[in-house]
C-alpha positions, -999 to 999 in steps of 0.1 A, spaced: -394 250 -375 -396 287 -372 -369 302 -350 -380 316 -316 -371 348 -298 -340 332 -284 -326 330 -319 -325 368 -321 -309 374 -287 -273 385 -292 -245 374 -268 -228 400 -246 -199 420 -261 -166 403 -252 -149 418 -222 -118 440 -229 -88 419 -218 -69 429 -187 -37 434 -207 -55 462 -227 -74 479 -199 -71 478 -161 -100 501 -150 -95 529 -125 -116 558 -112 -118 586 -138 -119 563 -168 -146 574 -193 -166 547 -211 -183 555 -244 -207 531 -258 -226 528 -291 -261 512 -292 -279 503 -324 -314 508 -309 -337 537 -318 -325 560 -291 -288 553 -297 -293 559 -335 -311 592 -329 -284 604 -305 -256 596 -330 -275 614 -358 -281 645 -337 -244 646 -329 -235 647 -366 -201 642 -383 -204 604 -383 -206 602 -345 -200 567 -331 -211 569 -295 -245 574 -279 -239 569 -242 -212 577 -216 -205 565 -181 -176 570 -156 -156 545 -136 -157 553 -99 -147 536 -67 -176 521 -47 -168 503 -15 -139 480 -21 -145 477 -58 -152 497 -90 -185 505 -106 -198 527 -134 -220 557 -126 -244 568 -153 -275 589 -159 -301 572 -181 -339 574 -186 -341 536 -184 -344 517 -152 -348 540 -122 -345 571 -145 -319 586 -121 -282 589 -116 -272 553 -105 -244 529 -103 -240 501 -128 -220 469 -126 -187 475 -145 -187 442 -163 -224 444 -172 -220 480 -185 -191 471 -207 -205 438 -221 -242 447 -226 -256 428 -256 -270 461 -270 -235 476 -274 -220 477 -309 -188 495 -299 -171 506 -267 -142 530 -262 -123 537 -230 -107 571 -224 -85 581 -195 -75 616 -182 -39 622 -195 -30 639 -161 -37 616 -131 -66 628 -110 -51 617 -77 -18 638 -77 -32 671 -64 -46 674 -29 -73 699 -19 -82 703 17 -63 671 24 -87 651 2 -73 637 -30 -93 649 -60 -101 613 -70 -117 610 -35 -138 641 -42 -149 625 -75 -159 592 -58 -177 611 -29 -197 632 -53 -207 602 -74 -219 585 -42 -239 616 -32 -256 619 -66 -265 582 -66 -278 583 -31 -299 614 -38 -313 596 -69 -309 628 -90 -334 626 -118 -325 621 -155 -325 655 -174 -350 651 -202 -344 687 -212 -307 681 -217 -297 713 -200 -260 710 -193 -261 742 -172 -287 731 -147 -275 705 -121 -309 698 -106 -312 669 -130 -285 653 -151 -281 635 -184 -251 611 -191 -226 635 -206 -235 663 -182 -229 639 -152 -195 628 -165 -183 664 -171 -194 674 -136 -178 645 -119 -145 649 -138 -145 686 -127 -147 673 -91 -116 652 -100 -98 684 -111 -102 679 -149 -115 710 -167 -138 701 -196 -155 735 -199 -143 737 -235 -159 704 -246 -179 707 -278 -216 713 -277 -240 706 -305 -272 725 -312 -301 701 -313 -339 703 -310 -352 689 -277 -389 681 -278 -410 704 -256 -380 726 -250 -367 737 -284 -331 743 -297 -305 737 -271 -267 734 -271 -260 699 -258 -229 680 -248 -233 648 -267 -215 616 -256 -194 615 -288 -178 648 -278 -156 630 -253 -139 612 -281 -124 645 -293 -112 660 -259 -74 664 -258 -74 660 -220 -86 624 -225 -64 596 -239 -78 566 -257 -69 534 -238 -89 507 -255 -116 501 -281 -138 471 -288 -163 464 -316 -188 437 -322 -178 415 -351 -195 422 -384 -226 400 -389 
């Protein structure tokens, strides 16, 4: 009997155990997908890049969520469920990075910086800021994933202005210097916390 579609559905990636990672606002989540878009993003990044998407852990209500910018779904800046984001069946590998300096230690206008990060995340999600198909990291009117994370970490007091940009060709736009998701893996201000890979088939 020929196998059906269910035979090709992969199980979710195993969750990262609590003894390796206890999520908190400001944690950067890098993921690697083996689909067409993920493969193209990694190739455009060059140098054997592993990661094709990035999201940021933020506080939402009484819990935590991931905020991301993606052309899929609503095509806007939006919250994602933390567990679903980190165990998606399409993920081949995931890495968690954390700012080496705590985001909540400095106060500005009596608001902790981590609160500013969370409030800005809520504002962008509520405004449904569109996905930035032109990948213009210097225009905040629309946002792509890496641009969103850099901007939010800036709200939290972490300066990532020196993060590497790669020159890539963007259809209908031309050559552009783009912050690729993999660039976060090489930022000294971020410390690797955990990494998880799908077992080899």
